[in-house]
C-alpha positions as CSV (number, residue, x, y, z in Angstrom):
1,M,140.6,130.0,199.4
2,N,144.0,128.7,198.5
3,P,145.2,128.6,194.8
4,A,144.1,125.6,192.8
5,P,146.5,122.7,192.7
6,Q,148.0,121.5,189.4
7,T,146.3,118.0,189.7
8,V,143.3,116.6,191.5
9,V,145.3,113.7,192.8
10,T,148.6,114.4,194.7
11,H,150.8,111.7,196.2
12,G,148.2,109.1,195.4
13,A,145.3,110.8,197.2
14,P,142.7,113.3,196.1
15,A,143.7,116.9,196.9
16,M,140.6,117.5,199.0
17,G,139.4,121.1,199.5
18,R,138.0,124.3,198.0
19,Y,140.3,126.4,195.8
20,A,140.3,129.5,193.7
21,G,141.7,129.3,190.1
22,R,141.8,127.1,187.1
23,I,142.9,123.5,186.8
24,S,144.1,122.1,183.5
25,R,142.5,118.6,183.8
26,I,140.4,116.5,186.1
27,D,142.1,113.1,185.9
28,W,141.1,110.3,188.2
29,S,143.4,107.6,186.5
30,P,145.6,107.4,189.6
31,M,142.5,106.2,191.6
32,R,141.8,103.2,189.4
33,E,143.2,100.6,191.8
34,R,140.5,101.5,194.3
35,R,137.8,99.6,192.4
36,S,137.4,97.3,189.5
37,W,137.6,98.5,185.9
38,L,133.9,97.8,185.4
39,W,133.0,99.8,188.5
40,H,134.9,102.8,187.2
41,K,133.3,102.4,183.8
42,L,129.8,102.5,185.3
43,H,130.4,105.1,188.0
44,H,132.6,107.7,186.2
45,K,130.2,110.6,185.5
46,R,131.3,113.9,183.9
47,W,129.5,116.8,182.3
48,H,129.8,120.3,181.0
49,Y,126.8,122.6,181.7
50,V,126.4,126.2,180.5
51,G,123.8,128.6,181.8
52,L,123.5,132.0,180.3
53,G,120.9,134.8,180.4
54,N,119.8,138.4,180.1
55,E,116.6,140.4,180.5
56,Q,115.0,138.5,177.6
57,L,115.9,134.9,178.1
58,F,117.7,132.1,179.9
59,I,119.5,129.2,178.1
60,G,120.7,126.0,179.6
61,V,122.9,123.5,177.7
62,A,124.5,120.3,179.0
63,I,126.5,117.4,177.6
64,V,126.7,114.5,180.1
65,H,128.8,111.3,179.9
66,L,127.6,108.6,182.2
67,G,130.1,105.9,181.4
68,W,127.7,103.5,179.9
69,T,125.5,106.1,178.0
70,C,125.5,109.8,177.3
71,T,122.8,112.5,177.0
72,A,122.6,116.1,176.0
73,F,119.9,118.8,176.5
74,A,119.5,122.4,175.4
75,Y,116.6,124.8,176.2
76,L,115.7,128.4,175.8
77,F,113.3,130.0,178.2
78,D,111.7,133.3,177.0
79,R,111.4,135.5,180.1
80,R,109.0,137.9,178.5
81,R,106.5,135.2,177.3
82,R,107.3,133.1,180.4
83,T,107.5,129.9,178.3
84,L,110.1,127.4,177.0
85,L,110.5,128.3,173.3
86,A,112.8,125.3,172.9
87,N,113.3,122.2,175.0
88,W,115.5,119.6,173.3
89,R,117.1,116.4,174.6
90,Q,118.7,113.3,173.1
91,D,120.5,110.2,174.3
92,G,123.5,108.6,172.6
93,L,126.4,106.2,172.8
94,P,129.5,107.4,174.7
95,G,132.6,107.8,172.6
96,L,130.6,107.5,169.4
97,Q,128.1,110.3,169.9
98,A,129.5,112.3,172.7
99,G,132.7,113.2,174.5
100,V,133.2,115.2,177.7
101,S,136.6,116.8,178.1
102,D,138.7,116.3,181.2
103,A,139.8,119.9,180.6
104,P,137.2,122.1,182.4
105,L,138.1,125.4,180.7
106,A,141.4,125.9,178.8
107,G,141.8,123.0,176.3
108,A,138.1,122.0,176.7
109,R,136.6,120.1,173.8
110,T,133.1,118.6,174.7
111,W,130.7,117.5,172.0
112,F,127.5,115.6,171.1
113,R,126.4,114.4,167.7
114,G,123.1,112.7,167.0
115,P,120.3,112.7,164.5
116,G,119.7,116.3,163.6
117,A,121.9,117.5,166.4
118,R,125.4,119.0,166.8
119,L,126.6,120.5,170.0
120,T,130.1,121.6,171.0
121,L,131.8,123.5,173.7
122,C,135.4,124.2,172.7
123,H,138.2,126.4,174.0
124,E,139.5,128.8,171.4
125,P,143.0,130.4,171.0
126,D,141.7,133.8,172.2
127,D,140.9,132.2,175.6
128,S,137.2,131.9,175.0
129,L,134.8,129.1,175.0
130,R,132.8,128.7,171.8
131,L,129.3,127.2,172.4
132,T,127.5,125.9,169.3
133,V,124.1,124.3,169.3
134,A,122.4,123.1,166.1
135,T,119.2,121.2,166.6
136,R,115.8,121.5,164.9
137,A,114.4,123.2,168.0
138,L,117.3,125.6,168.9
139,R,120.3,127.1,167.3
140,I,123.0,129.0,169.3
141,Q,126.4,130.6,168.4
142,A,128.0,132.1,171.5
143,R,131.4,133.2,172.6
144,L,132.1,133.0,176.4
145,D,135.1,135.2,177.3
146,L,137.5,133.6,179.9
147,G,140.1,136.4,179.6
148,L,139.0,138.7,182.4
149,M,137.0,136.3,184.5
150,A,137.0,136.2,188.3
151,P,138.9,133.2,189.8
152,P,136.7,130.1,189.3
153,L,135.9,127.6,192.1
154,L,137.6,124.3,192.1
155,A,136.1,121.9,194.7
156,I,137.5,118.3,195.3
157,G,135.9,116.0,197.9
158,S,134.6,112.6,198.8
159,V,131.1,111.4,198.0
160,D,128.9,108.9,199.9
161,G,128.5,105.6,198.0
162,G,131.2,106.7,195.5
163,I,134.8,107.7,195.8
164,V,135.6,111.3,194.9
165,H,134.3,114.2,192.8
166,A,135.6,117.5,191.5
167,T,133.9,120.5,190.0
168,Q,135.2,123.7,188.3
169,K,132.6,126.5,188.3
170,T,132.9,130.0,186.9
171,T,130.9,133.1,187.7
172,A,129.8,135.7,185.2
173,L,131.5,135.3,181.8
174,P,130.8,138.0,179.2
175,V,128.8,136.6,176.2
176,Q,128.6,137.5,172.5
177,G,126.5,135.8,170.0
178,W,122.9,134.9,169.1
179,A,120.2,132.2,169.6
180,E,117.2,131.2,167.5
181,A,114.1,129.3,168.5
182,E,110.5,129.1,167.1
183,G,111.3,131.8,164.5
184,H,112.6,134.2,167.1
185,H,116.1,135.7,166.9
186,F,117.8,136.8,170.2
187,G,121.0,138.7,170.5
188,L,123.2,137.4,173.3
189,D,125.7,140.4,173.5
190,G,125.7,141.6,177.1
191,A,124.4,138.4,178.6
192,W,126.3,136.6,181.4
193,A,127.2,133.0,181.4
194,A,128.5,130.4,184.0
195,V,130.2,127.1,183.2
196,D,129.9,124.0,185.4
197,A,132.5,121.3,184.6
198,S,132.1,118.3,186.9
199,N,133.9,115.0,186.9
200,G,133.7,112.3,189.5
201,L,133.4,108.6,190.6
202,L,129.8,108.8,191.9
203,A,127.3,106.5,193.6
204,R,124.6,104.8,191.5
205,N,121.9,106.8,193.4
206,T,122.7,110.5,193.5
207,A,120.6,113.5,194.6
208,W,121.1,117.2,195.0
209,R,119.5,120.6,195.2
210,W,121.4,123.3,193.5
211,A,121.2,127.1,193.0
212,S,123.3,129.2,190.6
213,A,123.1,132.9,189.6
214,H,125.6,135.3,188.2
215,R,126.3,138.8,187.0
216,A,129.4,141.1,187.1
217,D,129.0,142.4,190.7
218,A,127.6,139.2,192.4
219,G,127.2,135.5,191.8
220,F,127.0,132.3,193.8
221,N,126.8,128.5,193.5
222,L,125.1,126.4,196.2
223,Q,124.6,122.7,196.5
224,Q,123.0,120.5,199.1
225,G,123.2,116.7,198.6
226,Y,125.8,114.2,197.4
227,F,128.7,116.7,197.5
228,G,127.8,118.4,200.8
229,G,128.7,122.0,201.1
230,Q,132.0,121.6,199.2
231,E,131.0,123.7,196.2
232,N,129.3,126.5,198.0
233,V,130.8,129.9,197.0
234,L,129.9,133.5,196.7
235,W,131.5,136.0,194.4
236,L,131.4,139.7,195.2
237,D,133.0,142.1,192.8
238,G,135.1,139.2,191.4
239,M,136.3,137.9,194.8
240,P,135.4,134.3,195.7
241,I,134.2,133.7,199.2
242,A,133.7,130.2,200.7
243,L,130.3,129.5,202.1
244,A,129.1,127.1,204.8
245,D,126.4,124.4,204.3
246,A,123.4,125.5,202.3
247,H,119.6,125.0,203.0
248,F,116.8,125.0,200.4
249,D,113.4,125.8,201.8
250,F,110.7,125.1,199.2
251,D,107.7,122.9,198.4
252,P,108.9,120.0,196.1
253,T,105.3,119.5,194.9
254,Q,105.0,123.2,193.9
255,P,108.5,124.2,192.6
256,L,107.2,127.4,191.0
257,R,106.4,128.9,194.4
258,P,109.1,131.0,196.0
259,W,112.2,129.2,197.4
260,R,114.4,130.4,200.3
261,V,118.2,129.6,200.0
262,H,120.5,130.4,202.9
263,T,123.8,129.3,204.4
264,D,124.7,128.4,208.0
265,D,127.3,131.2,208.3
266,G,124.7,133.9,207.6
267,L,126.6,135.2,204.5
268,L,123.8,134.4,202.1
269,D,120.1,134.7,202.6
270,L,118.0,135.0,199.4
271,V,114.5,134.4,198.2
272,F,114.1,132.9,194.7
273,T,111.0,133.8,192.6
274,P,110.5,131.4,189.7
275,E,109.3,132.6,186.3
276,G,109.1,129.2,184.7
277,A,110.9,125.8,184.7
278,R,112.3,122.9,182.7
279,A,111.3,119.6,184.2
280,E,111.9,115.9,183.3
281,D,110.7,112.7,184.8
282,R,112.2,109.6,183.2
283,D,112.3,106.0,184.5
284,L,114.1,103.5,182.2
285,L,114.2,100.7,184.8
286,V,118.0,100.5,184.7
287,A,118.3,104.3,185.1
288,A,116.0,107.1,186.1
289,S,116.1,110.9,186.4
290,H,113.6,113.1,188.3
291,Y,114.5,116.8,187.7
292,V,113.1,120.3,187.8
293,Q,115.1,123.4,187.1
294,P,113.1,126.6,187.8
295,I,114.4,129.8,186.2
296,G,113.9,133.2,187.9
297,C,115.5,135.9,190.1
298,F,117.0,136.0,193.5
299,A,116.7,138.8,196.1
300,G,117.9,139.3,199.6
301,T,121.2,139.9,201.3
302,V,124.8,138.6,201.1
303,R,127.9,139.5,203.2
304,A,131.6,139.3,202.4
305,G,132.3,137.8,205.8
306,A,131.2,137.5,209.4
307,G,130.4,141.0,210.8
308,A,130.6,142.6,207.3
309,P,127.7,144.8,206.4
310,A,124.8,143.3,204.5
311,R,124.7,143.9,200.8
312,R,121.3,144.0,199.1
313,I,120.8,141.8,196.0
314,D,117.8,142.3,193.7
315,G,116.9,140.8,190.3
316,L,119.8,138.4,190.1
317,L,118.9,136.0,187.3
318,G,119.6,132.3,187.8
319,V,118.2,128.8,188.5
320,T,117.5,126.4,191.3
321,E,117.3,122.6,190.8
322,D,115.8,119.6,192.5
323,H,117.3,116.4,191.0
324,R,117.4,112.7,191.8
325,S,119.2,110.3,189.6
326,R,119.7,106.5,189.4
327,W,122.6,106.2,186.9
């Protein structure tokens, strides 16, 4: 993959493609003449998501700005008890209760404030991201080290029914810190984290299937849906490798049964065995979200390129997701 451009819009057009490296900001203001101010207000969607885990737990935290509303969630899945010890979510008013930074990594300042809740993801001078969650159900203090990370993915592309989307995704970031839920204290030192910073002008109805798993030697991100295969990437020993279109073979009515995820180029073929899941089914008439995110481990084979020897993957902790939104 080529190095990341300095801006997502160059010479008046999106810089379409998949790149390796950081971008300072995702700024769609040069695209405003494409549609009305109101359309942009309603269709500009952006979020920061952090997934992190170790042998004891998996944590997912997201702050989402939908233009006309905002939401945040944070959960802790106890892998030994195979249960969600914390599963918190709250909606709010954009600008007043939440802000999602256009800076994906360096310079990021994303936050949510609501009754009994304070969440932040902020870039620190030591080139780390500080994740703070303070809710009645869950408390987290974590430092995600960006200093020695592998080149992150930057994907920029068109979307059906919308205009354009961009996402910056990291692989394994070293973690330090702690989490508390239901009277249990967990050390996070030695865990691995991945950050998903996404920002786009999307369609009202948007659906995707997604898989993400990361550790120091291997990680990947796959998506099938509104963004096509544009964010499909494999990291092997810190080297990002672009992947072809992904396929998700699973039973949507029984998402805790095994999934198979694989790519058309044969570089990734894995079986995912869920240990548990976070799910949500909301229909608010003007908006709806149908979502399940199983947590578990991937096993199978990956390759660095066509004709390269297969490399065995076992016990790679991560998530899959089946999601449909009307937003």
